[in-house]
C-alpha positions as CSV (number, residue, x, y, z in Angstrom):
1,M,82.8,59.7,128.5
2,N,82.0,63.7,127.5
3,N,80.5,62.0,124.6
4,M,77.7,60.1,126.1
5,N,76.8,63.3,128.7
6,A,76.6,65.5,125.4
7,I,74.3,62.9,124.2
8,I,72.4,62.8,127.3
9,K,72.1,66.3,127.6
10,G,71.2,66.4,124.2
11,I,68.2,64.3,124.3
12,S,66.7,66.0,127.7
13,V,67.1,69.3,126.2
14,G,65.2,67.9,123.2
15,M,62.4,66.4,125.5
16,S,62.5,69.4,127.3
17,V,61.4,71.8,124.4
18,G,59.0,69.2,122.6
19,T,57.1,68.6,125.9
20,A,56.5,72.3,126.5
21,C,55.6,73.3,122.8
22,F,52.8,69.8,123.6
23,M,51.7,71.7,126.4
24,L,51.2,75.2,124.5
25,V,49.3,73.8,121.5
26,N,47.8,71.4,123.2
27,S,46.5,74.7,125.5
28,A,45.2,76.8,122.4
29,N,43.4,74.3,121.2
30,K,41.6,73.9,124.5
31,K,40.7,77.7,124.2
32,K,39.4,77.3,121.2
33,R,37.2,75.0,121.8
34,S,35.8,76.8,125.4
35,I,35.6,79.7,123.2
36,K,33.0,77.6,120.3
37,R,31.7,75.8,123.8
38,H,30.4,79.5,125.0
39,T,29.9,80.8,122.2
40,G,27.1,78.0,121.4
41,K,25.8,78.6,124.2
42,M,25.0,82.1,124.6
43,L,23.6,81.8,121.0
44,K,21.3,79.5,122.7
45,A,20.7,81.9,125.7
46,A,19.6,84.3,123.5
47,G,17.0,82.0,121.1
48,S,15.3,80.9,124.6
49,V,15.0,84.9,125.8
50,L,13.9,86.4,122.3
51,D,11.4,83.2,122.3
52,D,10.3,84.5,125.8
53,I,10.0,87.9,124.5
54,T,7.9,87.1,122.1
55,S,5.4,84.6,123.3
56,S,4.6,87.7,126.3
57,V,4.4,90.6,123.9
58,K,1.8,88.1,121.3
């Protein structure tokens, strides 16, 4: 019976650690994607501003 309790504890701890690692890795990937997305939006906006400035200067 003691062996069964130890096995169950080991499995539950392993699952908890695995879930925490999975969540940590997924959150890092989302941050990377959001940084790329925000950078792309910023570059498009800067290009638009430059186009407006050059068209108003002409």
